[in-house]
Backbone bond lengths (Angstrom), bond angles and torsions (degrees), N, CA, C in turn:
res aa  C-N    CA-C-N  psi(-1)  N-CA   C-N-CA  omega(-1)  CA-C   N-CA-C  phi
1 M - - - 1.458 - - 1.527 109.06 -
2 K 1.307 115.64 132.86 1.463 120.63 -178.50 1.516 110.27 -74.48
3 D 1.304 114.48 149.03 1.456 120.41 176.20 1.527 108.61 -69.11
4 E 1.329 117.50 125.60 1.464 121.50 -177.28 1.515 112.99 -67.67
5 S 1.315 116.68 -19.07 1.461 118.89 -179.79 1.527 111.61 -75.10
6 Q 1.351 116.86 -16.32 1.460 119.50 177.20 1.521 109.24 -74.51
7 K 1.301 115.25 135.23 1.464 120.20 178.76 1.520 109.34 -93.57
8 C 1.333 115.41 145.20 1.464 120.05 175.20 1.519 108.54 -72.02
9 V 1.289 115.57 138.95 1.449 120.57 177.36 1.525 107.13 -108.18
10 F 1.338 115.24 119.51 1.452 120.96 -179.61 1.514 109.44 -102.41
11 S 1.307 115.36 144.11 1.456 118.93 174.66 1.525 108.62 -73.40
12 K 1.324 116.08 164.56 1.465 120.77 -178.95 1.525 110.91 -60.76
13 S 1.330 117.46 -39.95 1.466 120.39 -179.85 1.524 111.47 -67.09
14 E 1.340 117.93 -34.90 1.461 120.76 177.55 1.522 111.02 -67.64
15 V 1.319 116.80 -39.07 1.461 120.91 178.60 1.520 109.72 -66.07
16 E 1.342 117.34 -43.32 1.459 120.70 178.98 1.521 111.10 -64.14
17 L 1.337 117.59 -38.62 1.455 120.96 177.19 1.519 110.67 -61.67
18 E 1.305 116.41 -38.81 1.457 121.94 -178.67 1.520 111.28 -68.66
19 E 1.337 117.83 -28.67 1.457 122.08 -175.23 1.524 113.53 -94.56
20 E 1.325 119.26 2.38 1.458 119.45 -177.96 1.521 111.56 -105.36
21 C 1.313 114.73 154.81 1.460 122.36 179.55 1.524 109.29 -68.13
22 G 1.312 117.17 137.16 1.450 121.77 -179.04 1.513 113.74 -71.71
23 I 1.327 118.34 -16.87 1.462 121.52 -178.26 1.520 111.17 -97.96
24 C 1.333 116.69 -52.87 1.464 119.17 -172.66 1.522 112.85 -100.03
25 M 1.327 118.14 -6.45 1.456 124.29 178.53 1.527 113.13 64.28
26 E 1.333 117.67 16.21 1.460 121.37 174.49 1.523 108.60 -84.40
27 M 1.329 115.37 157.51 1.457 119.12 175.06 1.526 108.49 -65.92
28 N 1.323 117.47 149.96 1.460 121.26 -175.90 1.518 113.36 -57.68
29 N 1.327 118.56 -28.21 1.461 118.72 -179.97 1.523 112.01 -74.31
30 M 1.346 118.19 -7.29 1.458 121.71 177.24 1.529 112.16 -106.17
31 V 1.320 117.45 3.02 1.459 121.84 -174.26 1.520 109.75 -90.84
32 V 1.318 116.78 139.96 1.458 121.91 174.14 1.516 108.85 -122.10
33 L 1.315 116.35 156.75 1.455 121.65 178.26 1.517 109.40 -116.06
34 P 1.319 119.40 117.27 1.462 120.92 175.39 1.523 109.99 -87.03
35 N 1.318 116.48 -176.30 1.462 120.57 179.21 1.519 112.53 -62.61
36 C 1.324 118.94 -22.59 1.463 120.51 179.31 1.523 111.25 -76.53
37 T 1.319 117.96 -3.05 1.471 127.01 176.21 1.518 114.32 60.12
38 H 1.303 118.61 22.87 1.454 121.01 173.60 1.523 108.50 -102.82
39 F 1.319 116.55 143.16 1.456 120.72 177.27 1.523 110.03 -70.46
40 L 1.309 116.39 143.02 1.452 120.73 174.41 1.512 109.86 -163.21
41 R 1.299 115.67 170.49 1.453 120.03 179.48 1.509 110.39 -77.65
42 G 1.330 115.51 153.39 1.453 120.72 -179.78 1.515 113.59 -65.42
43 R 1.313 118.52 -25.20 1.463 120.15 -177.03 1.524 112.68 -98.89
44 S 1.324 117.76 6.80 1.462 121.20 -179.17 1.522 110.59 -74.06
45 Q 1.320 116.95 146.45 1.460 121.84 178.36 1.518 112.21 -88.75
46 S 1.331 117.24 -19.24 1.460 120.22 179.08 1.520 109.48 -149.16
47 C 1.308 114.73 158.25 1.456 120.73 179.03 1.526 108.75 -72.19
48 P 1.333 118.64 129.72 1.459 119.64 -178.84 1.526 113.26 -69.71
49 S 1.317 118.83 -16.12 1.465 120.94 179.80 1.519 112.19 -91.80
50 C 1.334 117.19 -52.67 1.465 119.61 -175.30 1.525 112.79 -103.44
51 R 1.346 117.90 -6.68 1.468 123.88 -179.73 1.522 113.29 62.56
52 D 1.322 118.16 17.77 1.456 121.65 176.63 1.523 108.35 -68.08
53 S 1.311 116.60 135.46 1.458 121.41 -177.54 1.521 109.98 -71.50
54 L 1.318 115.29 134.72 1.461 120.28 177.82 1.512 111.70 -93.73
55 T 1.323 117.82 -7.83 1.459 119.74 -179.39 1.520 110.95 -71.15
56 R 1.325 117.90 -22.58 1.458 121.09 178.88 1.526 111.74 -84.63
57 M 1.315 117.41 -5.57 1.459 120.96 -177.43 1.517 110.70 -90.11
58 D 1.315 114.93 148.86 1.452 120.68 171.50 1.518 108.21 -81.89
59 S 1.313 116.03 156.66 1.460 118.36 178.38 1.521 111.14 -63.63
60 G 1.325 117.67 -23.41 1.461 120.63 176.61 1.510 113.52 -69.78
61 D 1.342 116.88 -17.16 1.458 120.58 177.40 1.519 112.20 -77.21
62 L 1.324 117.05 -16.78 1.455 121.87 -179.67 1.518 109.59 -101.94
63 W 1.314 115.95 142.36 1.457 119.33 175.99 1.509 108.54 -140.91
64 M 1.310 114.71 149.64 1.454 120.57 -175.05 1.515 110.83 -77.29
65 F 1.326 116.51 141.81 1.449 122.78 173.55 1.518 107.57 -83.64
66 L 1.315 116.36 122.25 1.455 120.66 179.83 1.512 109.54 -109.00
67 D 1.294 115.91 135.12 1.445 121.96 175.82 1.522 108.49 -79.62
68 N 1.319 116.93 163.43 1.462 120.52 178.71 1.520 111.76 -61.14
69 N 1.328 116.97 -25.87 1.462 120.80 -179.38 1.523 112.77 -80.87
70 D 1.327 117.35 -14.91 1.462 120.94 -179.57 1.522 109.86 -76.12
71 T 1.302 115.55 135.12 1.454 120.28 175.35 1.515 107.99 -115.96
72 V 1.307 115.73 142.95 1.454 120.69 -179.21 1.522 107.88 -113.71
73 N 1.309 115.60 112.98 1.449 122.33 177.88 1.523 106.69 -115.39
74 P 1.341 117.85 104.26 1.472 120.04 -176.62 1.524 113.63 -56.29
75 C 1.311 118.07 -37.28 1.473 120.62 179.81 1.529 110.78 -63.94
76 A 1.321 116.57 -41.61 1.462 120.19 179.32 1.523 110.70 -66.98
77 I 1.323 116.79 -37.09 1.465 120.60 178.69 1.522 110.29 -65.24
78 V 1.331 117.25 -43.83 1.466 121.32 179.04 1.527 110.29 -62.93
79 R 1.334 116.98 -44.55 1.472 120.41 178.62 1.528 110.93 -60.97
80 E 1.326 116.72 -43.43 1.466 120.21 179.89 1.526 110.98 -65.49
81 N 1.325 117.27 -41.38 1.465 120.51 177.59 1.523 111.29 -62.92
82 Q 1.326 116.93 -42.13 1.466 120.52 177.77 1.521 111.03 -64.19
83 R 1.317 116.68 -42.56 1.462 120.67 179.25 1.529 110.29 -60.55
84 R 1.337 116.23 -45.07 1.467 120.04 179.62 1.526 111.23 -64.38
85 L 1.336 117.12 -38.43 1.460 120.76 178.24 1.520 110.66 -62.89
86 F 1.335 117.38 -45.67 1.455 120.67 -179.33 1.528 111.41 -65.90
87 V 1.318 117.68 -38.45 1.467 120.55 176.72 1.522 109.62 -63.46
88 Y 1.332 116.65 -41.88 1.466 121.08 178.15 1.527 110.84 -62.30
89 I 1.332 116.98 -45.60 1.465 121.44 -179.05 1.522 110.75 -63.88
90 E 1.328 117.39 -40.54 1.463 120.52 179.65 1.523 112.22 -64.25
91 K 1.325 116.94 -29.08 1.462 120.40 -178.35 1.523 112.89 -85.61
92 L 1.324 117.95 -8.81 1.460 120.58 178.62 1.524 109.65 -67.45
93 P 1.325 117.42 142.80 1.469 119.30 179.12 1.527 110.54 -72.34
94 L 1.307 115.42 147.32 1.455 121.14 176.95 1.520 107.93 -79.30
95 V 1.313 116.70 122.72 1.462 121.32 -178.72 1.521 107.95 -105.21
96 V 1.318 115.13 114.62 1.458 121.72 178.04 1.518 106.62 -114.70
97 P 1.348 117.91 120.81 1.467 119.18 -178.25 1.524 111.14 -67.44
98 D 1.298 115.04 143.03 1.457 122.00 177.41 1.531 108.10 -71.37
99 Q 1.333 117.84 128.57 1.459 121.92 -176.13 1.528 112.20 -62.55
100 V 1.312 117.76 -30.72 1.465 120.74 178.97 1.523 109.39 -66.14
101 L 1.307 116.75 -43.12 1.458 120.40 -179.99 1.523 111.71 -69.84
102 V 1.313 117.10 -38.25 1.463 120.87 -178.07 1.517 110.61 -65.65
103 S 1.314 117.57 -35.66 1.466 120.30 -179.09 1.528 112.53 -79.24
104 S 1.309 117.91 -10.23 1.463 121.51 179.89 1.528 110.21 -74.89
105 P 1.344 118.57 140.82 1.471 120.93 179.42 1.528 112.36 -67.08
106 Y 1.328 117.20 -18.03 1.464 119.92 179.71 1.532 112.35 -76.08
107 Y 1.325 116.43 -17.01 1.456 120.71 -178.63 1.526 110.89 -114.57
108 Y 1.314 116.99 41.28 1.464 120.93 -178.68 1.532 111.67 -65.63
109 H 1.312 118.10 -25.35 1.464 121.38 -178.58 1.526 112.71 -73.80
110 V 1.349 118.58 -12.64 1.454 122.16 -178.69 1.519 110.94 -78.57
111 R 1.312 117.28 -26.87 1.470 121.07 -174.72 1.485 113.06 -63.97
């Protein structure tokens, strides 16, 4: 009989296998659950088990599968979302209207 105080040592591939969805093979942190309650990837167009279309679903119908190790800190999520928004805004091209077009009567809505 093995000593119970010894811990099992899993290889990296065994740990990854344990953390992935059995249907879509995505890692659990990428899995969402729709109303049909089957696991699937967030970018899938239909459930791989029941083939129900996900295009008719609202994003509120999907929720992320969180592992016990995942922690949800709303403040950190808000900060990360704001950071991503500002990075996105900074990368947007600067649009300067052409003065010739702006002075044209056909582009009166640009003013």
